[in-house]
N, C-alpha and C positions, 0 to 999 in steps of 0.2 A: 321549567315552569317560567312563564312570562311574568314580568313585573306588573303588579296591579296599577291601574291608571292613577290611583291616589297613592303617590309615593309617600314615604315617610316625611320628606321635605314639604310636600303639599299639605299633608295632615298637620304638621307642626306649624305651618304658616297659618292655617285656618284656626288652630287652637290658640295661637298667639293673638289673633284678632279678637278673641273672646276669652280673656283671662278669667280664671275662676279660682278662688281660694288660694292664690299664690302657687298654683301647681307648677311643677317643673316641666317646661315644654319639651326639654330634651328626653324626658322619660314619660312622655304622654301615654297614659293608660287607655286612651279611647281611640287609638288608631284603628284597631280591628272593628270597633263599633262604627266608625266613620266609613270604613270600607264596606261593611255589611249594609249600611243604609244606602250607599252608592249602588251596590249590586242590586238591592231590592228595588230601588227606583228604576234601574235599567230593565229589570224583569217586568215590573209593572207597566212601563212604557211599551215594551215589546208586546205584551198582552193587549194593550189598547190598540196598537197598530194592527195586530192580527184580527181583532174584533172589527175594527173599522174596515179593513180590506174584505173580510168575510161579508159584511153588510153592504159595501159600496162598490166593489170591483165590477159588478155587472154593468154599472153606469158608464164604464170606460172601455168596454170591449164591444167590438162589432165584427161582422163577418162579411167577407167578399169571396164569392166562389167557394164557400165552405171552409175557408181558412180564417181562423180567429185572429184578430188584430187588437192591440191595446193602444189607446191614446195615452202614452206615458207622460207627455208634458202636462196634460190636464190632471192626470192621476197624481203625479208628484206634487203639483201645485196645491191641489185640494188636500192631499194628505198632510203636507206641511202646515197648511192652515188649520186643519182639524186637530193637529197635535200641538199647536201653539197653546201655551197656558191661557186659560180663560181669565179675563180681567173682571174683577168684582166691582159693581157699582156701589159707591158709598153714598 
């Protein structure tokens, strides 16, 4: 089994940045919660990407002589822009 991207050290570092009730960082009880939140965020982002591709991919494909081509440069540029977190106006 591969190691989770959020290692114990990273989780403890995050927890140390937000101390609460004098908790013992070396025995952090919330590591699995942090990992679950990280995993959920990744799954949610993947669903957003799939939905965006399903809705938009037709804009980047074209055909010459019956062979489909995809303009990957524009596709990746626009996908990155679409997946960038939205800024709220205050």
